[in-house]
C-alpha positions as semicolon CSV with decimal commas, in nm:
position;residue;x (nm);y (nm);z (nm)
1;M;2,701;3,803;12,096
2;E;2,387;3,623;12,173
3;R;2,096;3,544;11,969
4;F;1,747;3,483;12,063
5;T;1,435;3,417;11,854
6;I;1,106;3,575;11,921
7;S;0,757;3,496;11,760
8;L;0,504;3,772;11,624
9;D;0,188;3,721;11,453
10;D;0,187;3,833;11,098
11;E;0,023;4,177;11,136
12;L;0,241;4,287;11,409
13;A;0,558;4,146;11,227
14;S;0,419;4,348;10,905
15;E;0,391;4,661;11,095
16;F;0,711;4,642;11,261
17;D;0,903;4,553;10,913
18;T;0,744;4,876;10,812
19;L;0,875;5,080;11,111
20;V;1,208;4,928;11,021
21;T;1,204;5,069;10,677
22;R;1,057;5,377;10,734
23;T;1,281;5,484;11,001
24;G;1,581;5,373;10,813
25;Y;1,725;5,045;11,016
26;V;1,940;4,816;10,839
27;N;1,763;4,516;10,967
28;R;1,530;4,411;11,238
29;S;1,808;4,330;11,485
30;E;1,933;4,681;11,486
31;A;1,562;4,802;11,546
32;V;1,505;4,553;11,845
33;R;1,854;4,657;12,016
34;D;1,738;5,017;12,012
35;L;1,396;4,913;12,142
36;I;1,556;4,717;12,434
37;R;1,792;5,009;12,497
38;Q;1,485;5,260;12,534
39;A;1,304;5,020;12,756
40;L;1,612;4,947;12,973
41;E;1,671;5,325;13,003
42;R;1,325;5,405;13,095
43;S;1,341;5,125;13,361
44;R;1,673;5,267;13,500
45;Q;1,537;5,650;13,508
46;S;1,181;5,527;13,662
47;S;1,365;5,303;13,942
48;N;1,627;5,577;14,010
49;A;1,897;5,357;13,925
50;A;2,080;5,585;13,753
51;K;2,288;5,795;13,996
52;H;2,437;6,019;13,687
53;S;2,297;6,125;13,375
54;V;2,381;6,341;13,062
55;A;2,101;6,536;12,884
56;V;1,968;6,740;12,597
57;V;1,700;6,995;12,681
58;S;1,553;7,183;12,406
59;Y;1,291;7,438;12,397
60;V;1,157;7,723;12,190
61;Y;1,071;8,076;12,322
62;N;0,981;8,410;12,204
63;H;1,272;8,652;12,320
64;H;1,064;8,947;12,345
65;E;0,860;8,807;12,627
66;K;0,951;8,963;12,969
67;M;1,342;8,945;12,948
68;M;1,313;8,569;12,861
69;A;1,656;8,567;12,714
70;D;1,815;8,702;13,069
71;R;1,600;8,458;13,298
72;I;1,734;8,178;13,074
73;T;2,088;8,282;13,092
74;H;2,078;8,353;13,454
75;A;1,928;7,995;13,507
76;H;2,220;7,840;13,297
77;H;2,481;8,036;13,511
78;D;2,290;7,947;13,841
79;H;2,380;7,559;13,722
80;H;2,711;7,601;13,583
81;D;2,807;7,286;13,746
82;L;2,559;7,099;13,524
83;V;2,558;7,303;13,201
84;I;2,804;7,157;12,947
85;S;2,726;7,384;12,654
86;N;2,412;7,539;12,469
87;T;2,337;7,622;12,085
88;H;2,127;7,903;12,020
89;V;1,915;7,945;11,698
90;H;1,720;8,240;11,563
91;L;1,403;8,077;11,412
92;D;1,253;8,415;11,297
93;H;1,224;8,779;11,408
94;D;1,078;8,643;11,741
95;N;1,136;8,279;11,824
96;C;1,447;8,124;11,915
97;L;1,550;7,745;11,961
98;E;1,791;7,633;12,216
99;A;1,955;7,301;12,293
100;V;2,132;7,284;12,633
101;F;2,351;6,998;12,727
102;L;2,376;6,872;13,082
103;K;2,564;6,624;13,286
104;G;2,576;6,534;13,669
105;K;2,389;6,352;13,921
106;T;2,065;6,249;13,780
107;E;1,833;6,393;14,035
108;Q;2,000;6,754;13,995
109;V;1,997;6,717;13,604
110;S;1,662;6,605;13,592
111;H;1,556;6,870;13,841
112;F;1,714;7,140;13,631
113;A;1,578;7,002;13,292
114;S;1,229;7,036;13,427
115;H;1,278;7,372;13,559
116;L;1,391;7,496;13,219
117;T;1,105;7,348;13,032
118;A;0,839;7,491;13,285
119;M;0,969;7,817;13,281
120;S;0,704;8,071;13,219
121;G;0,723;8,167;12,814
122;I;0,904;7,828;12,720
123;R;0,729;7,640;12,445
124;H;0,773;7,306;12,298
125;G;1,034;7,186;12,575
126;S;1,180;6,837;12,571
127;V;1,418;6,640;12,770
128;N;1,613;6,342;12,648
129;L;1,797;6,203;12,973
130;I;2,045;5,933;12,939
131;S;2,185;5,718;13,209
132;A;2,568;5,728;13,245
133;E;2,825;5,588;13,486
134;I;3,143;5,751;13,613
135;Q;3,450;5,619;13,431
136;I;3,803;5,723;13,592
137;T;4,093;5,701;13,362
138;K;4,440;5,778;13,469
139;H;4,680;5,918;13,199
140;T;5,058;5,970;13,197
141;H;5,200;6,213;12,925
142;G;5,577;6,150;12,893
143;Y;5,756;6,353;13,181
144;R;5,451;6,491;13,329
145;L;5,283;6,349;13,648
146;A;5,017;6,085;13,611
147;H;4,650;6,272;13,657
148;T;4,307;6,117;13,641
149;H;3,998;6,219;13,438
150;H;3,626;6,153;13,551
151;H;3,413;6,109;13,230
152;L;3,035;6,007;13,224
153;K;3,005;5,702;12,997
154;P;2,632;5,638;12,858
155;K;2,523;5,297;12,983
156;N;2,420;5,021;12,688
């Protein structure tokens, strides 16, 4: 582990300590680590350095609107290679909240996530895209032949 020191003026340090306390961090270091990770992720995404990503796309829609549920389901099926899973919650008689979990090439994941949140009838769409790298793991199980798995591991 590497240590470094930063200097902050009193007002900024006080505001940061308030943020640390309000958000539930144990200490300043944990908060600074998360801020650095967020900045690195933004940089990877904006520079197109991330070849693969995982994502959570969340949105609210009124299921009575112009066959929304069917249109969303068709979109998921059209991109079955990217969709890992989805969760559907009934908020009230009319509104549903969905979270869709995606993985794949960043360009494709990002494009589909944007497509979902931009669909007519979708409200409160949000995308959390996280860079990942392919990790290949080779397994041998007793007498069975060795096989490999491809996993997407989030970048630090």
